[in-house]
N, CA, C and O atoms as a MOPAC input file, in Angstrom:
PM7 MOZYME 1SCF
protein

 N     80.12500 1    84.99800 1   107.85800 1
 C     78.59600 1    85.19600 1   107.48700 1
 C     77.75200 1    83.92700 1   107.39400 1
 O     78.34700 1    82.96500 1   106.90900 1
 N     76.49300 1    83.73500 1   107.76000 1
 C     75.90200 1    82.35700 1   107.40400 1
 C     75.22100 1    82.74800 1   106.44600 1
 O     74.83000 1    83.90100 1   106.26600 1
 N     74.96500 1    81.48000 1   105.52200 1
 C     74.33200 1    81.70100 1   104.14000 1
 C     73.28300 1    82.24900 1   104.21800 1
 O     72.87100 1    82.94400 1   103.29000 1
 N     72.47000 1    82.03700 1   105.55100 1
 C     71.14700 1    82.71400 1   105.53200 1
 C     70.65700 1    84.13200 1   105.18300 1
 O     69.60000 1    84.60600 1   104.76700 1
 N     72.34100 1    84.79700 1   105.65700 1
 C     72.14900 1    86.00600 1   105.62700 1
 C     72.34000 1    87.16800 1   104.16500 1
 O     72.29100 1    88.37200 1   103.91200 1
 N     72.49900 1    86.28600 1   103.71600 1
 C     72.04400 1    86.63800 1   101.76300 1
 C     70.89100 1    86.80200 1   101.71700 1
 O     70.35400 1    85.72200 1   101.96100 1
 N     70.12400 1    87.61600 1   101.52400 1
 C     68.67500 1    87.37900 1   101.19700 1
 C     68.22900 1    87.03100 1    99.97000 1
 O     67.07700 1    86.67600 1    99.71700 1
 N     69.47600 1    87.16400 1    98.90200 1
 C     68.89300 1    86.45900 1    97.31600 1
 C     69.06400 1    85.11600 1    97.55300 1
 O     68.22200 1    84.49600 1    96.90200 1
 N     69.94900 1    84.20900 1    98.34800 1
 C     70.26500 1    83.00800 1    98.47900 1
 C     69.11400 1    81.99600 1    98.98000 1
 O     69.14200 1    80.77200 1    99.11000 1
 N     67.78800 1    83.21700 1    99.28800 1
 C     66.70200 1    82.50400 1    99.65400 1
 C     65.71000 1    82.67900 1    98.66000 1
 O     64.58900 1    82.23700 1    98.90800 1
 N     65.93400 1    83.28200 1    97.50800 1
 C     65.07400 1    83.54800 1    96.37400 1
 C     64.66000 1    82.53600 1    95.37900 1
 O     65.68700 1    82.00200 1    94.96000 1
 N     63.65600 1    82.05600 1    94.83900 1
 C     64.07900 1    80.76800 1    93.96200 1
 C     64.54900 1    81.19600 1    92.62200 1
 O     64.99600 1    80.36100 1    91.83500 1
 N     64.46800 1    82.48000 1    92.31700 1
 C     64.95500 1    83.10000 1    90.95500 1
 C     66.45700 1    83.35300 1    90.97400 1
 O     67.06000 1    83.79800 1    89.99800 1
 N     66.94800 1    83.09100 1    91.97000 1
 C     68.18500 1    83.46800 1    92.15800 1
 C     69.20200 1    82.27700 1    91.45300 1
 O     70.33400 1    82.44000 1    90.99700 1
 N     68.40100 1    81.04600 1    91.52900 1
 C     69.28700 1    79.42400 1    90.83100 1
 C     68.66700 1    79.41400 1    89.57400 1
 O     67.48100 1    79.62200 1    89.32000 1
 N     69.58500 1    79.15300 1    88.81900 1
 C     69.48200 1    78.17900 1    87.24300 1
 C     68.51300 1    76.95700 1    87.34400 1
 O     67.37800 1    76.88000 1    86.87400 1
 N     69.19600 1    76.03100 1    88.04800 1
 C     68.55600 1    74.72800 1    88.11300 1
 C     67.51500 1    74.41900 1    89.36500 1
 O     67.85400 1    74.54600 1    90.54100 1
 N     66.44200 1    74.07300 1    89.01900 1
 C     65.68000 1    73.53000 1    89.83900 1
 C     65.19800 1    71.78800 1    89.37400 1
 O     65.33500 1    71.30700 1    88.24900 1
 N     64.58500 1    71.03900 1    90.66700 1
 C     64.31400 1    69.79000 1    90.35500 1
 C     63.18900 1    69.79800 1    91.52700 1
 O     63.49500 1    70.52800 1    92.46900 1
 N     61.80200 1    69.04700 1    91.65900 1
 C     61.42500 1    68.49000 1    92.46600 1
 C     61.20600 1    67.29100 1    92.89500 1
 O     60.90300 1    66.62400 1    91.90600 1
 N     61.18300 1    66.26600 1    94.38400 1
 C     61.40500 1    65.45100 1    94.02100 1
 C     59.90100 1    64.82400 1    95.29700 1
 O     59.08200 1    65.64800 1    95.70400 1
 N     59.85500 1    63.88700 1    95.56300 1
 C     58.64000 1    63.01100 1    96.06700 1
 C     59.70600 1    63.00100 1    98.22700 1
 O     60.84100 1    62.53600 1    98.12400 1
 N     59.44100 1    63.30500 1    99.28700 1
 C     59.92100 1    62.64200 1   100.04500 1
 C     59.43100 1    61.31700 1   100.54900 1
 O     58.25200 1    60.96500 1   100.58300 1
 N     60.46500 1    60.62900 1   100.93300 1
 C     60.03100 1    58.80100 1   100.89400 1
 C     59.63900 1    58.97100 1   102.50100 1
 O     60.02700 1    59.89200 1   103.22100 1
 N     58.79000 1    57.88100 1   102.89100 1
 C     58.70500 1    57.75600 1   104.07300 1
 C     60.36100 1    57.45100 1   105.00100 1
 O     60.38300 1    57.79100 1   106.18300 1
 N     61.38100 1    56.94900 1   104.50800 1
 C     62.53400 1    56.51300 1   105.07200 1
 C     62.98900 1    57.76500 1   105.00000 1
 O     64.15900 1    57.75000 1   105.38200 1
 N     62.64500 1    58.87200 1   104.69400 1
 C     63.47600 1    59.92800 1   104.84800 1
 C     63.14100 1    60.92900 1   106.02100 1
 O     63.53400 1    62.09600 1   106.05500 1
 N     62.25500 1    60.22900 1   107.10900 1
 C     61.83600 1    61.02400 1   108.00400 1
 C     62.28900 1    60.54800 1   108.73800 1
 O     62.60700 1    59.37000 1   108.57200 1
 N     62.62900 1    61.37900 1   110.24600 1
 C     63.05100 1    60.97800 1   111.97600 1
 C     61.68600 1    60.81600 1   112.29600 1
 O     60.65500 1    60.91300 1   111.63100 1
 N     61.97400 1    60.49300 1   113.70800 1
 C     60.78200 1    60.06000 1   114.56300 1
 C     59.98700 1    61.19800 1   114.85500 1
 O     59.30400 1    61.16300 1   115.87900 1
 N     59.96800 1    61.94700 1   114.31200 1
 C     59.27900 1    63.07600 1   114.51000 1
 C     58.42900 1    63.60200 1   113.37000 1
 O     57.51800 1    64.38100 1   113.65400 1
 N     58.64800 1    63.23400 1   112.04300 1
 C     58.00500 1    63.11100 1   111.08100 1
 C     58.73100 1    64.46600 1   110.16900 1
 O     57.99000 1    65.02600 1   109.36100 1
 N     60.32700 1    65.02500 1   110.33200 1
 C     61.00200 1    65.81400 1   110.12800 1
 C     61.91200 1    65.02000 1   109.00800 1
 O     62.36500 1    63.88900 1   109.18100 1
 N     62.11200 1    65.88600 1   107.73600 1
 C     63.13800 1    65.37000 1   106.97400 1
 C     64.19500 1    65.41800 1   107.36900 1
 O     64.77400 1    66.48800 1   107.55700 1
 N     64.85500 1    63.95000 1   107.65800 1
 C     66.21000 1    64.07800 1   107.72800 1
 C     67.47600 1    64.20100 1   107.18800 1
 O     67.62500 1    63.84800 1   106.01800 1
 N     68.66400 1    64.74400 1   107.97400 1
 C     69.39900 1    65.50500 1   107.75500 1
 C     70.31800 1    64.74700 1   106.43700 1
 O     70.78300 1    65.24600 1   105.41200 1
 N     70.34300 1    63.40900 1   106.93300 1
 C     70.66600 1    62.94000 1   105.89300 1
 C     70.29500 1    62.81700 1   104.20700 1
 O     71.11000 1    63.03400 1   103.31000 1
 N     69.03000 1    62.46200 1   104.03800 1
 C     68.06300 1    62.94700 1   103.46200 1
 C     68.43500 1    63.90600 1   102.40400 1
 O     68.89300 1    63.77800 1   101.26900 1
 N     68.04700 1    65.03300 1   103.23400 1
 C     68.37800 1    66.71000 1   102.58100 1
 C     69.92300 1    66.81700 1   102.06300 1
 O     70.09800 1    67.46000 1   101.02800 1
 N     71.06900 1    66.23000 1   102.71300 1
 C     72.36700 1    65.79200 1   101.49500 1
 C     72.09200 1    65.15400 1   100.53800 1
 O     72.21500 1    65.63000 1    99.40900 1
 N     71.70900 1    64.07500 1   100.73200 1
 C     71.31600 1    63.35300 1    99.56700 1
 C     70.40400 1    64.35800 1    98.19600 1
 O     70.70500 1    64.62000 1    97.03200 1
 N     69.32100 1    64.66400 1    98.98500 1
 C     68.63300 1    65.72300 1    97.89900 1
 C     69.64500 1    66.39000 1    97.12900 1
 O     69.83600 1    66.35600 1    95.91300 1
 N     70.42600 1    67.16600 1    98.27700 1
 C     71.36000 1    68.30600 1    97.38800 1
 C     72.40400 1    67.78900 1    96.64600 1
 O     72.97200 1    68.36900 1    95.72100 1
 N     72.63200 1    66.74100 1    97.04900 1
 C     73.76700 1    66.03200 1    96.10400 1
 C     73.31000 1    65.30600 1    94.64900 1
 O     74.15500 1    64.87600 1    93.86300 1
 N     71.92800 1    65.23200 1    94.41100 1
 C     71.59500 1    65.22700 1    93.03400 1
 C     71.15600 1    66.46300 1    92.29100 1
 O     70.63300 1    66.50900 1    91.17700 1
 N     71.39500 1    67.24200 1    92.92600 1
 C     71.16800 1    68.79500 1    92.13100 1
 C     72.67300 1    69.01900 1    91.92200 1
 O     72.95300 1    69.59000 1    90.86800 1
 N     74.00300 1    68.57900 1    92.96500 1
 C     74.95300 1    69.11600 1    92.34500 1
 C     75.68500 1    67.72200 1    91.01900 1
 O     76.73200 1    67.68500 1    90.37300 1
 N     74.54500 1    66.81800 1    91.11900 1
 C     74.74200 1    65.88200 1    90.02600 1
 C     74.60800 1    66.41300 1    88.49200 1
 O     75.26100 1    66.44100 1    87.45000 1
 N     73.59200 1    66.73900 1    88.91300 1
 C     72.91100 1    67.49600 1    87.77500 1
 C     73.18300 1    68.71700 1    86.74900 1
 O     72.85800 1    68.92900 1    85.58100 1
 N     73.90800 1    69.40500 1    87.69800 1
 C     74.58200 1    70.54900 1    87.06800 1
 C     76.32000 1    69.71400 1    86.53500 1
 O     76.99800 1    69.78600 1    85.51100 1
 N     76.43600 1    69.14900 1    87.54300 1
 C     78.14500 1    68.52600 1    87.12600 1
 C     78.12100 1    67.66000 1    85.57400 1
 O     79.17200 1    67.42200 1    84.98000 1
 N     77.03100 1    67.32400 1    85.14200 1
 C     76.79100 1    66.28000 1    84.15700 1
 C     76.83000 1    67.51300 1    83.28600 1
 O     77.76500 1    67.43700 1    82.48900 1
 N     76.00300 1    68.82000 1    83.15300 1
 C     75.45000 1    69.77900 1    82.44200 1
 C     77.01000 1    70.17000 1    81.85800 1
 O     77.30600 1    70.35000 1    80.67600 1
 N     77.81700 1    70.23900 1    82.91600 1
 C     79.07000 1    70.71000 1    82.54700 1
 C     80.25400 1    70.44200 1    82.09300 1
 O     81.09100 1    71.12100 1    81.49800 1
 N     80.20400 1    68.87900 1    82.60900 1
 C     81.29200 1    67.92900 1    81.83700 1
 C     81.12700 1    66.89600 1    81.29700 1
 O     81.92500 1    65.99200 1    81.04700 1
 N     79.52600 1    67.05600 1    80.99800 1
 C     79.18400 1    65.70600 1    80.24300 1
 C     78.20600 1    64.60500 1    81.16700 1
 O     78.51900 1    64.37400 1    82.33500 1
 N     77.19300 1    64.05700 1    80.64000 1
 C     76.86800 1    62.63100 1    81.52400 1
 C     77.91100 1    61.61500 1    82.09200 1
 O     77.78300 1    60.99400 1    83.14700 1
 N     79.20000 1    61.52800 1    81.02800 1
 C     79.82700 1    60.53300 1    81.27300 1
 C     80.51200 1    60.78000 1    82.52400 1
 O     81.03600 1    59.90400 1    83.21300 1
 N     80.48000 1    62.00900 1    82.77900 1
 C     81.32800 1    62.05500 1    84.12700 1
 C     81.24000 1    61.40300 1    85.32700 1
 O     82.18600 1    60.93500 1    85.96000 1
 N     79.84600 1    61.38000 1    85.68500 1
 C     79.13700 1    60.78200 1    86.37700 1
 C     79.35800 1    59.33500 1    86.43700 1
 O     79.73800 1    58.86000 1    87.50800 1
 N     79.17500 1    58.59700 1    85.45900 1
 C     78.95800 1    57.18300 1    85.14700 1
 C     80.60600 1    56.55900 1    84.54200 1
 O     80.97400 1    55.44800 1    84.92400 1
 N     81.27100 1    57.18200 1    83.83200 1
 C     82.46000 1    56.44500 1    83.04700 1
 C     83.35500 1    57.54200 1    82.69700 1
 O     83.29100 1    57.80000 1    81.49500 1
 N     84.14800 1    58.25600 1    83.33700 1
 C     84.95200 1    59.55800 1    83.43800 1
 C     86.02700 1    59.38500 1    82.49500 1
 O     86.81800 1    58.47500 1    82.74300 1
 N     86.23300 1    60.16200 1    81.34000 1
 C     87.41700 1    59.75400 1    80.70800 1
 C     88.56800 1    60.46800 1    80.91600 1
 O     88.76400 1    61.58100 1    81.40400 1
 N     89.35800 1    59.55900 1    80.41900 1
 C     90.97200 1    60.20700 1    80.40500 1
 C     91.25600 1    60.76400 1    82.11300 1
 O     91.89700 1    61.78800 1    82.35000 1
 N     90.59400 1    59.79700 1    83.30200 1
 C     90.99000 1    60.17600 1    84.29800 1
 C     90.79000 1    61.26400 1    84.99900 1
 O     91.44900 1    61.56200 1    85.99500 1
 N     89.55000 1    62.15300 1    84.36100 1
 C     88.78400 1    63.13800 1    85.10500 1
 C     87.81600 1    62.45800 1    86.21600 1
 O     87.12000 1    61.44300 1    86.18900 1
 N     88.06400 1    63.43700 1    87.19500 1
 C     87.48100 1    63.38900 1    88.70700 1
 C     86.70700 1    64.81000 1    88.65400 1
 O     87.24600 1    65.72200 1    88.02700 1
 N     85.52500 1    65.02100 1    89.25800 1
 C     85.05900 1    65.69300 1    89.86700 1
 C     84.70800 1    65.77400 1    91.29300 1
 O     83.56200 1    65.60500 1    91.70800 1
 N     86.12400 1    66.14000 1    92.31700 1
 C     86.55000 1    66.18300 1    93.67700 1
 C     85.12000 1    66.95400 1    94.04300 1
 O     84.46500 1    67.81900 1    93.46000 1
 N     84.93600 1    66.15600 1    95.40600 1
 C     84.09500 1    67.28600 1    96.53200 1
 C     85.02200 1    67.44000 1    97.67800 1
 O     85.42500 1    66.57800 1    98.46000 1
 N     85.35800 1    69.09300 1    97.60700 1
 C     86.41300 1    69.51300 1    98.67600 1
 C     85.75100 1    69.46000 1   100.08300 1
 O     86.08500 1    68.79500 1   101.06300 1
 N     84.57900 1    70.46000 1    99.90200 1
 C     84.17200 1    71.17600 1   101.05000 1
 C     82.46200 1    70.89800 1   100.85200 1
 O     82.13000 1    70.38900 1    99.78200 1
 N     81.41800 1    71.21000 1   101.82200 1
 C     80.73000 1    71.30700 1   101.85200 1
 C     79.74800 1    72.10400 1   103.24000 1
 O     79.45000 1    71.55100 1   104.29900 1
 N     79.51800 1    73.04500 1   102.96200 1
 C     78.28400 1    73.43500 1   104.49700 1
 C     77.03400 1    73.46000 1   104.10800 1
 O     76.78100 1    73.98600 1   103.02400 1
 N     76.05700 1    72.94000 1   104.84800 1
 C     74.80400 1    72.90900 1   104.68800 1
 C     74.34600 1    73.77600 1   106.51400 1
 O     74.64600 1    73.49600 1   107.67500 1
 N     73.52100 1    74.85700 1   105.87100 1
 C     72.73800 1    75.42500 1   106.90600 1
 C     70.81900 1    74.99000 1   106.77300 1
 O     70.08700 1    75.15100 1   105.79600 1
 N     70.54100 1    74.52800 1   107.88700 1
 C     68.81900 1    74.18800 1   108.33800 1
 C     68.64900 1    75.43400 1   108.96200 1
 O     69.32000 1    75.93600 1   109.86300 1
 N     67.27100 1    76.04400 1   108.13200 1
 C     66.99200 1    76.97500 1   108.31400 1
 C     65.57300 1    76.96900 1   109.35400 1
 O     65.26600 1    77.72700 1   110.27400 1
 N     64.88400 1    75.78700 1   108.78200 1
 C     63.61700 1    75.54000 1   109.62300 1
 C     63.77900 1    73.79900 1   109.05600 1
 O     64.74000 1    73.32700 1   108.44900 1
 N     62.62000 1    73.14600 1   109.44600 1
 C     62.10400 1    71.97300 1   109.44500 1
 C     61.32300 1    71.60200 1   108.28100 1
 O     60.41600 1    72.28500 1   107.80500 1
 N     61.75700 1    70.40200 1   107.82100 1
 C     60.35300 1    70.27000 1   106.63400 1
 C     59.99700 1    68.82300 1   106.97300 1
 O     60.84300 1    68.11300 1   107.51700 1
 N     58.87300 1    68.39200 1   106.69800 1
 C     58.04200 1    67.66800 1   107.24600 1
 C     57.69000 1    66.38400 1   106.05800 1
 O     57.59300 1    66.52800 1   104.84000 1
 N     57.53100 1    65.01200 1   106.92400 1
 C     56.80000 1    64.16400 1   105.40400 1
 C     55.05600 1    64.25700 1   105.70500 1
 O     54.63000 1    64.51400 1   106.83100 1
 N     54.24400 1    64.03400 1   104.64500 1
 C     55.03800 1    63.67800 1   103.58000 1
 C     55.03900 1    65.29500 1   102.81900 1
 O     54.64300 1    66.35800 1   103.29700 1
 N     55.50700 1    65.07500 1   101.77000 1
 C     55.45300 1    66.19800 1   100.72300 1
 C     56.41900 1    66.07400 1    99.85800 1
 O     56.89900 1    64.96900 1    99.60300 1
 N     56.84800 1    67.22300 1    99.27300 1
 C     58.00100 1    67.69700 1    98.42400 1
 C     59.25600 1    68.25100 1    98.61000 1
 O     59.26600 1    69.24100 1    99.34200 1
 N     60.50500 1    67.82700 1    98.07300 1
 C     61.24000 1    69.04700 1    98.09900 1
 C     61.92000 1    69.81700 1    96.86500 1
 O     62.78800 1    69.30200 1    96.16000 1
 N     61.60700 1    70.62600 1    96.75700 1
 C     62.39400 1    71.34100 1    95.69500 1
 C     63.78000 1    71.89400 1    95.67200 1
 O     64.02900 1    72.80800 1    96.45700 1
 N     64.67600 1    71.47500 1    94.90500 1
 C     65.89900 1    71.98000 1    95.40500 1
 C     66.75900 1    72.69300 1    93.77900 1
 O     66.67400 1    72.42500 1    92.58000 1
 N     67.47500 1    73.58900 1    94.53100 1
 C     67.78900 1    74.66300 1    93.32700 1
 C     69.18300 1    74.68200 1    93.82800 1
 O     69.69000 1    74.67000 1    94.94900 1
 N     69.82700 1    74.73000 1    92.06900 1
 C     71.23000 1    74.73900 1    92.08600 1
 C     71.83300 1    75.80300 1    91.35800 1
 O     71.05400 1    76.14300 1    90.46900 1
 N     72.98500 1    76.54800 1    91.34200 1
 C     73.41100 1    77.39000 1    90.74300 1
 C     75.06800 1    77.32100 1    91.21300 1
 O     75.51800 1    76.81200 1    92.23900 1
 N     75.84400 1    78.03500 1    90.06600 1
 C     77.27900 1    78.21900 1    90.56500 1
 C     77.25300 1    79.63800 1    91.21500 1
 O     76.41300 1    80.44400 1    90.81400 1
 N     78.07600 1    79.96100 1    92.13800 1
 C     78.31100 1    81.11600 1    93.05900 1
 C     79.17600 1    81.75000 1    92.28000 1
 O     78.94800 1    82.80700 1    91.69300 1
 N     80.68500 1    80.81800 1    92.24100 1
 C     82.24400 1    81.63000 1    91.72200 1
 C     82.89700 1    80.43800 1    91.44000 1
 O     82.87500 1    79.46500 1    92.19300 1
 N     83.57800 1    80.49700 1    90.19000 1
 C     84.07000 1    80.15300 1    89.51300 1
 C     86.04600 1    80.26200 1    89.74800 1
 O     86.62900 1    81.30500 1    89.45200 1
 N     86.68600 1    79.23500 1    90.20800 1
 C     87.95300 1    80.11900 1    90.45100 1
 C     88.92000 1    79.19100 1    89.09400 1
 O     88.32200 1    79.04300 1    88.02800 1
 N     90.52200 1    78.55500 1    89.22700 1
 C     91.41000 1    77.79300 1    88.26100 1
 C     90.84700 1    76.65600 1    87.96700 1
 O     90.46600 1    76.35300 1    86.83600 1
 N     90.75600 1    75.92300 1    89.00700 1
 C     90.10800 1    74.50000 1    88.84300 1
 C     89.20300 1    74.01700 1    89.89500 1
 O     88.92000 1    72.84600 1    90.15000 1
 N     88.72300 1    75.26500 1    90.56400 1
 C     87.57600 1    74.92600 1    91.43800 1
 C     86.39200 1    75.45100 1    90.96600 1
 O     86.38400 1    75.83400 1    89.79600 1
 N     85.11400 1    75.57700 1    91.80900 1
 C     84.11200 1    75.92400 1    91.61700 1
 C     83.29400 1    76.08600 1    92.91800 1
 O     83.36700 1    75.16900 1    93.73600 1
 N     82.68400 1    76.93600 1    93.13500 1
 C     80.93900 1    76.78900 1    94.17300 1
 C     80.21400 1    76.71900 1    93.95700 1
 O     79.72700 1    77.65400 1    93.32000 1
 N     79.51900 1    75.72000 1    94.21600 1
 C     78.22500 1    75.62600 1    93.69200 1
 C     77.24000 1    75.65200 1    95.09900 1
 O     77.48200 1    75.00400 1    96.11800 1
 N     76.05700 1    76.57600 1    94.89300 1
 C     75.00700 1    77.23000 1    95.94800 1
 C     73.59500 1    76.37100 1    95.52000 1
 O     73.19200 1    76.28300 1    94.36000 1
 N     73.04700 1    75.86700 1    96.49600 1
 C     72.08100 1    75.66400 1    96.63700 1
 C     70.85800 1    75.93600 1    97.69100 1
 O     71.14800 1    76.33100 1    98.82100 1
 N     69.76000 1    75.76800 1    97.39700 1
 C     68.44100 1    76.05700 1    98.11200 1
 C     67.63900 1    74.52600 1    98.63100 1
 O     68.11200 1    73.54000 1    98.06700 1
 N     66.70100 1    74.28900 1    99.44900 1
 C     66.12700 1    73.27600 1    99.23200 1
 C     64.95500 1    73.78700 1    99.91700 1
 O     65.08000 1    74.39000 1   100.98300 1
 N     63.39100 1    73.51100 1    99.17400 1
 C     62.20600 1    74.18200 1    99.74800 1
 C     61.37100 1    73.56300 1    99.68000 1
 O     61.18100 1    72.90900 1    98.65500 1
 N     60.48800 1    73.50300 1   100.78000 1
 C     59.02300 1    73.03900 1   100.98500 1
 C     58.40100 1    74.26300 1   100.97700 1
 O     58.80700 1    75.36000 1   101.36000 1
 N     57.01700 1    73.81500 1   100.32700 1
 C     55.77300 1    74.54500 1   100.62700 1
 C     56.36400 1    75.94200 1   100.44300 1
 O     55.95400 1    76.86000 1   101.15300 1
 N     57.62200 1    76.21100 1    99.21300 1
 C     57.58300 1    77.78200 1    99.18700 1
 C     58.50300 1    78.32600 1    99.81200 1
 O     59.18500 1    79.23900 1    99.34900 1
 N     58.63900 1    77.81400 1   100.98000 1
 C     59.71300 1    78.33700 1   101.70200 1
 C     60.91700 1    77.10700 1   102.02400 1
 O     60.84500 1    75.89600 1   102.22900 1
 N     62.06600 1    78.11300 1   101.95000 1
 C     63.36100 1    77.50600 1   101.99600 1
 C     63.84000 1    77.19400 1   103.49600 1
 O     63.81000 1    78.00100 1   104.42600 1
 N     64.34100 1    75.70900 1   103.55500 1
 C     64.41300 1    75.31400 1   104.89200 1
 C     65.91700 1    74.78300 1   104.91800 1
 O     66.50300 1    74.63300 1   105.99000 1
 N     66.54500 1    74.49100 1   103.62800 1
 C     68.13700 1    74.47200 1   103.93600 1
 C     69.06700 1    75.50200 1   102.73500 1
 O     68.51800 1    75.81300 1   101.67800 1
 N     70.12700 1    75.84300 1   102.97000 1
 C     71.34500 1    76.38100 1   102.29100 1
 C     72.52600 1    75.69900 1   102.35400 1
 O     73.08900 1    75.46900 1   103.42400 1
 N     73.03800 1    75.28200 1   101.05000 1
 C     74.23400 1    74.85400 1   100.97500 1
 C     75.39000 1    75.67000 1   100.07100 1
 O     75.03500 1    76.46600 1    99.20100 1
 N     76.62600 1    75.43700 1   100.31800 1
 C     77.71600 1    75.48100 1    99.51200 1
 C     78.59000 1    74.36600 1    99.65100 1
 O     78.95300 1    73.77500 1   100.66800 1
 N     78.92200 1    74.14000 1    98.19000 1
 C     79.74200 1    72.98200 1    98.03600 1
 C     80.80300 1    73.66600 1    97.05900 1
 O     80.51600 1    74.41400 1    96.12400 1
 N     82.36500 1    73.18300 1    97.53600 1
 C     83.09200 1    73.38700 1    96.66400 1
 C     84.20000 1    71.92900 1    96.27200 1
 O     84.94000 1    71.15400 1    96.87700 1
 N     83.80900 1    72.14700 1    95.10800 1
 C     84.17600 1    71.10200 1    93.68000 1
 C     85.43500 1    71.27200 1    93.27000 1
 O     85.89100 1    72.36400 1    93.60900 1
 N     86.35100 1    70.41400 1    92.50700 1
 C     87.22400 1    70.70100 1    92.13100 1
 C     87.52800 1    69.76200 1    91.00700 1
 O     87.37900 1    68.56700 1    91.26200 1
 N     87.94900 1    70.11100 1    89.74700 1
 C     88.33300 1    69.13100 1    88.62600 1
 C     89.62500 1    68.99700 1    88.74400 1
 O     90.56300 1    69.78400 1    88.86500 1
 N     89.47400 1    67.49800 1    88.66800 1
 C     91.30200 1    66.92700 1    88.72200 1
 C     91.11200 1    65.87100 1    87.66000 1
 O     90.08800 1    65.31400 1    87.26500 1
 N     92.84800 1    65.70200 1    87.17300 1
 C     92.77800 1    64.50500 1    86.32300 1
 C     94.00000 1    63.76300 1    86.77100 1
 O     95.13400 1    64.23700 1    86.69600 1
 N     93.68100 1    62.44800 1    87.29300 1
 C     94.22700 1    61.32200 1    87.94700 1
 C     94.33400 1    61.78200 1    89.38500 1
 O     95.12600 1    61.03800 1    89.96400 1
 N     93.90900 1    62.60000 1    90.09100 1
 C     93.92100 1    63.21700 1    91.65800 1
 C     94.84400 1    64.39600 1    91.70600 1
 O     95.12100 1    64.88900 1    92.79900 1
 N     95.38800 1    64.92900 1    90.48900 1
 C     95.86300 1    66.29300 1    90.55400 1
 C     94.75700 1    67.57900 1    90.26100 1
 O     94.07800 1    67.61400 1    89.23500 1
 N     94.71400 1    68.28200 1    90.98100 1
 C     93.57900 1    69.52500 1    90.21000 1
 C     94.19100 1    69.80600 1    88.85800 1
 O     95.35100 1    69.77100 1    88.44800 1
 N     92.95500 1    70.11400 1    88.26600 1
 C     93.57000 1    70.43400 1    86.44900 1
 C     92.61200 1    71.54500 1    86.09000 1
 O     91.41200 1    71.37600 1    86.30300 1
 N     93.03400 1    72.60900 1    85.58900 1
 C     92.42900 1    74.04600 1    85.34200 1
 C     91.30000 1    73.55500 1    84.15300 1
 O     91.47700 1    72.75300 1    83.23500 1
 N     90.15700 1    74.28200 1    84.48800 1
 C     89.04700 1    74.37100 1    83.68400 1
 C     88.93800 1    74.84400 1    82.58900 1
 O     88.99000 1    76.06200 1    82.41900 1
 N     88.75200 1    73.93600 1    81.55100 1
 C     89.01500 1    74.42700 1    80.16400 1
 C     87.82000 1    75.56500 1    79.47000 1
 O     86.59500 1    75.54700 1    79.59700 1
 N     88.59600 1    76.41800 1    78.79400 1
 C     87.44400 1    77.66500 1    78.19500 1
 C     86.14800 1    76.91400 1    77.81700 1
 O     85.09600 1    77.50300 1    78.06700 1
 N     86.08800 1    75.74900 1    77.27500 1
 C     84.48700 1    74.89800 1    77.10500 1
 C     83.53800 1    74.75800 1    78.65700 1
 O     82.51000 1    75.34500 1    78.99200 1
 N     84.35400 1    73.75100 1    79.37500 1
 C     83.83000 1    74.33000 1    80.92700 1
 C     83.37100 1    75.64600 1    81.18300 1
 O     82.23900 1    75.94000 1    81.56900 1
 N     84.48200 1    76.56700 1    80.90600 1
 C     83.81000 1    77.63400 1    81.80500 1
 C     82.86700 1    78.27800 1    80.91100 1
 O     82.30700 1    79.29300 1    81.32500 1
 N     82.63400 1    77.89400 1    79.87400 1
 C     81.43100 1    78.21700 1    78.88200 1
 C     80.25700 1    77.93900 1    79.29200 1
 O     79.30100 1    78.70700 1    79.39100 1
 N     80.33100 1    76.51200 1    79.60700 1
 C     79.22000 1    75.74300 1    79.87700 1
 C     78.88500 1    76.23800 1    81.16800 1
 O     77.73600 1    75.93100 1    81.48600 1
 N     79.58500 1    76.98700 1    82.12800 1
 C     79.08600 1    77.08900 1    83.20000 1
 C     78.36800 1    78.55000 1    83.72400 1
 O     77.66700 1    78.78300 1    84.70900 1
 N     78.89300 1    79.48600 1    82.54500 1
 C     78.29300 1    80.85000 1    82.77700 1
 C     76.80600 1    80.76400 1    82.47900 1
 O     76.15800 1    81.58100 1    83.13300 1
 N     76.25600 1    80.17200 1    81.85500 1
 C     74.72900 1    80.14800 1    82.21700 1
 C     73.85100 1    79.61100 1    83.23100 1
 O     72.66200 1    79.84500 1    83.44800 1
 N     74.99700 1    78.54200 1    84.03500 1
 C     74.77500 1    77.96700 1    85.27300 1
 C     74.96800 1    79.26200 1    86.63200 1
 O     74.52000 1    78.87300 1    87.71000 1
 N     75.48500 1    80.48200 1    86.63900 1
 C     75.87500 1    81.33700 1    87.53700 1
 C     74.53700 1    81.71100 1    88.60500 1
 O     73.39800 1    81.77500 1    88.14200 1
 N     74.72600 1    81.87300 1    89.61900 1
 C     73.61200 1    81.93800 1    90.18700 1
 C     73.07300 1    83.83300 1    89.28900 1
 O     73.90700 1    84.48600 1    88.66200 1
 N     71.87200 1    84.21700 1    89.44600 1
 C     71.49400 1    85.38600 1    88.74100 1
 C     71.51800 1    86.77300 1    89.77400 1
 O     71.50100 1    87.90500 1    89.29000 1
 N     71.56400 1    86.50500 1    91.39600 1
 C     71.47500 1    87.49500 1    91.84600 1
 C     72.81500 1    88.13300 1    92.83300 1
 O     72.72700 1    89.24900 1    93.34600 1

């Protein structure tokens, strides 16, 4: 099933985290569309924000004790075009939590319309080997779960 086939994934209130950023001139293609690489970069910022909330800011800058947040998989469904100039709103939440992994769900919006949906599988690792999520990490994830 495509991500867009889950109606709640298109709704802003489904996601606990959001930020808005300006589309840069360099982010467009020859047709003034937001290019796919730029969309991926905006989604990456949303993932980084969530990971810092769960694991602390140092996890992205100077990870303690061999901690790694590994990016196992990403799927992006492009629903419609986004255009320059303008802004992009990125929405992020956690869809599922496993033993050492979790699935981030995201939406990218422009002018109140969703133009891309994404899911990313993230794995907590210590020195390259998967590591069970701690109770404290799970507690930090609880308020970041999707609401629908």
